[in-house]
N, C-alpha and C positions, 0 to 999 in steps of 0.2 A: 504493500500500500504506500502511496505517495500523496501527501496532501489530501488524505481521505478518499482517494480514488485507487482502484486497482491499476496496476501497470501493464501496458500492452506493448509488445515489441514485434516489429516486422521489418523486412527490408527486401530490396531487389538488387540483383547483380547489374553492374555497369557494363554489360556486354550486349552487343546487338542493339536493335531499335525496338522499343516497346510496341506491342501489338494491341489491337482492339481486345484480344483475349486477356492481356495483362490488365488493361483498364477495367473491363467489365467484371473480370474475375476477382480483382483485388483492389486496385487503386480507387475505384469509384466508391467502394464500400468503406475504405479507410477514412474517408472524409467525414462520415457520419459518426465516427467513434470517439472523437476528441472531447465531446461533452461528457461522455460516460467514463472514459479511461484517461489516465496519464500516458500519452502515447510517445514512444520512441520509434522513429522511422529512419532506418539507415540505408545509405547507398553503400552496399557491401562490396567495395572495391578490392578489399583484401581477398575475398573469396574468388574474385575474377581472375587472379593471376595463377590459379591452379592450371589454367590453360594459357599458353603463350599469348601475350597481348602486345600490340604496338603501343609504346608508352604514350605518344601524343594522342593517339586515337582513344586510349583508355581515359586519359584526363578529360578529353572533350566529351566523351560519352557519360562520364561521371557527372560533369557539370550539367549536361543536358538532362540526365535523369533527375538530378536535384531540382532543376528548374521545372520539370514536368510534375514532380510532387506538388510544388507550390501552385503551378498553373491549374492542376486538377482540383485545387480547393483546399489543400492542406496549409493551414495558417502556421507559419514558423514561430509565431508568438504563443500559439496554443499547443503546438506539437514540437517535440525535439527532433528536428530533421538534420542529420549530420552525416559526414563521410566516416565510414568505419576506420579508415586509415588515419584519421585525425585524433583517434582515441587509442593511445598505446596500450591501454588496459585490456583491449580485446586480445592482443598477442600475448601479453603477460599472463593473463588468466588462462589462456589456451594452453600455455606450457604446463602450468600447474595441473590443469585438468587432464592433460595427456598422461601424466604420471598416475592418474587414478582411473584410466580407461584401459580396458583389456584388448589385446590384439584380436581375440576371438569376436568381440563385439564389433570391431571395425570391419573384420572380414565378412560379417553378415550384411553389411550395408549394400543394398542393391544398386544405389546410385553410383557407388564406386565402381562396381562391375560394369555398369552401363557406360560410364564416362571413360573407363580404362579401355573398353572396346572401341570407343570412338576416337580416342587419342592414344593409340598403342605406342606411338613414338615418344610419348611424354607421360609415362605413368610415374608421377613424382610422389614424394612423401606427403606433400600438401594435399594432393588429391585423396590420399588414403585417410589423412587425419582431418579432412574437411568437416566431418560431423562434430569434432571436438571444438573447432573454432566456432561453429554454429552454436554449440552448447555455451561457449564463453559469451557470445553475443547476447544470448537470452539471460543467462544467470547473472551477468555483470550488473544488470539493472533491477535485480530482484523481481523479475517479470512474473506476473500472475497468469497472464493469458497470451497465447500465440496463435494468430490465424494461420492455419496450415491446410494445405491440400492433402489428398491421399498420398501423393508421392513424397511428401515431407514428414509423414507421421512417424516413420522409422527414426528420423533425426530427433524429433521431439521425445520419443521414447528413450533413446540413448541419453539425451540431456537429463531426463528425469532420473534415469538409473545412476548417472554420475553424481548428480546432486544428492540423491538419497544415500549413496555410498559415502560421500564426504560428510554429510550430516550425521551419519551413524558413527563415523570415526571421531569427528571433532565437535559434535554438537550442532546446534542450529546455525548454519552458515547461510544456506540458500533457501529462497522460496522455491517450492516445487511447482513448476509451471503446468498449466492445463491447456489443452487445445481450446481455442476460441470457438464456441458454438454460437453463431449468430445467424444473420441472414446470409444464406449461401450465395456466393458469387456465381455468376453465370459461367458455365463450362463451355467455352467456345472452341469449336473444332476447326481443322484446316478446311479451307474452301475447295481444295483440290483432292483431299483425302479425308473425308469426315470420320474416319476410324481413328484418327490421331488428333491430339490437341493442336490448336493454332500455335505456332512457335516462332520466336524471333530469329531462330537459327535455321529455319527451313530454307533449303536451297532453291525451291521454286518460288519466285517472287509473287506469283499469283495466288499462293496458298494463304497468305497472311495480309491483313489490313494493318498497316503501320500508322501510329498516331499522327505522324507528320505527312501522310499521303494527302495529295491535293484532291479536290472534289472529283475531277475527271478520272483520276487513277482509282479512287474508291469505287466509282460507278463501273468502270471497266472491269475491275476484279470481281465485283459481284455478278456482272453479266456473264463472266466466264466460270462462275462457281458450278461445281458438279451437282447435278440433281439426279434424275433417273428418267425412265421411259414411261412411268405410270401416268403422268399427266394430271395428277390431282394433288391438291395441297392438304395433306393430313399430317398430324403430329404423331408419328409412330416410328418405332425402331427399324421397321422394314424400309423406311425412306430416310436414311441418315443425313443425306445432303439437304433435303427439304427441312427436316427437323432442325438441322443446324441453323439454316436461314431463319426459321421461326424463333429459335432460341435467341439469336442476335436481335431480331426485331422486338421480341418481348422484353429483353433486358434493356434495350434503349428506350422503348416506349413506356415501360413500366406496366405492361398488361400481361394477362395469362395466355398460355397456349390456346385454350379454348376460344378466347376472345379473338386471337389472331386468326385462327382457322375460320371462324365465322366471317371475319373481315374479308378474307380472300376466297370465300366460297364461290365456285364457278370461274375463278380466274386462272390464267395460265402461269407458268413459271416465270415468264418474262415480266409480268406485272409484279410478282412477289420480289424478284431480284431488284427491280427498279425501286420499289417501295423501301426495301431494306437499305439500299444504297443511299436514298434520300434521308432516311431516318438517322443513319450513321453520320452522314455529312452534317446533319443538324447539330450533333453533339461535338464533332471533331473541329468544326470551323471556329466556334468560340474558344475551344481549348488552344488551337493554334494561334489565334489572335492574342490570347493571354500570354502564351509562350513568347511571342514576338515582343510584347510589352516588357516582360521580365528580362529578356535578353538585352533589351535596350537600356535597362536600368541596372547597370552593373553594380553600383554602390549599394543598392537595396539588397541584392542577392549576397554580395560579399559580407555585408553586415549581418545578415541572417546566418550565413555559414559560420562566421566567427563567433557570434553569440551562442548558437546552438552547439558548436563544438565545445565551448567552455562549459555549458550546462551538462552535456553528455560526460565530459571528463570529470566533473564534480561528482556526479552520481556513480560513475564507474569506479573512481578512486575510493569512494566509501566502501564499496564491496571488496575491491582489490586489497586494500590495507587490512581489512578484517581477515581475508583469506590468508594473506601473507603471514600475519601474526599467528593464526591457527596452525599453519604448517611448520612454523618455527623460524621464519626468516627474521634477521635482525631488524630492529626498527630503523627506519630511514631518518637521517638528520633533517631537521626542518630548516 
């Protein structure tokens, strides 16, 4: 608890360009949480370097992601929005947690296996211990709740295991985090292969809608979206392409699938695709306008980055000093 509120932590990697799926599945919902929770939102650039990055590109993408957080409606005065690399406590706590994490636990992490298969030429130790750094991210702020998707539940579980292990040895050090169960974010699938999630790393540019795509590009991608030969607009598993378009439309418009199906009764797929494209453009264009305004106001963003880094460091150091004392490190001179 912090100032009478439960603490919520989340973050996104500063790699690739954010997609409509990232926005509707997570970022859009974060905006509504700051009244109920004390929120820490990180640009997790330390996690990004488990895969080789161009330094200049990484810096630019980190800045863009930070700006997107704010443009999407996250107020940097109500939320702590910061770069992970600006808070050294993440790395310091991760080392300590590494010493209380078992090899067998890390060997069971399915994301390591998946990423190792994709980056066989760079299976580094950071990729292997990635879940420990994620545990440090969460535990550093005495986090109560973490919004996670199914693919991240393993990482939250190992975080809880490490925290409970250290609490059992040293007493009450960490808050044991819970999965955030709130309004589910929309699960948006690829426009070209609706059996897999829309991804910022998809090699097919027509598979994903990126938040900075212009209106013509958005419309063109939706017109090329995969549907089927059935010719009827129904919300069912047997029509994954049509279902995905309806999911996007419902998430953007704030309506139910039943309402959407009624709206498009008797229409062809071309009408559906155009309507979805128009609805998406209606939310992306104001976001892009706000992005441009923020990018032009460098001093405002720089001030927010500086102030939030100081806030994050303050709370991180409170936990870090406590842990260092518990494990037996000498007190640091003031």
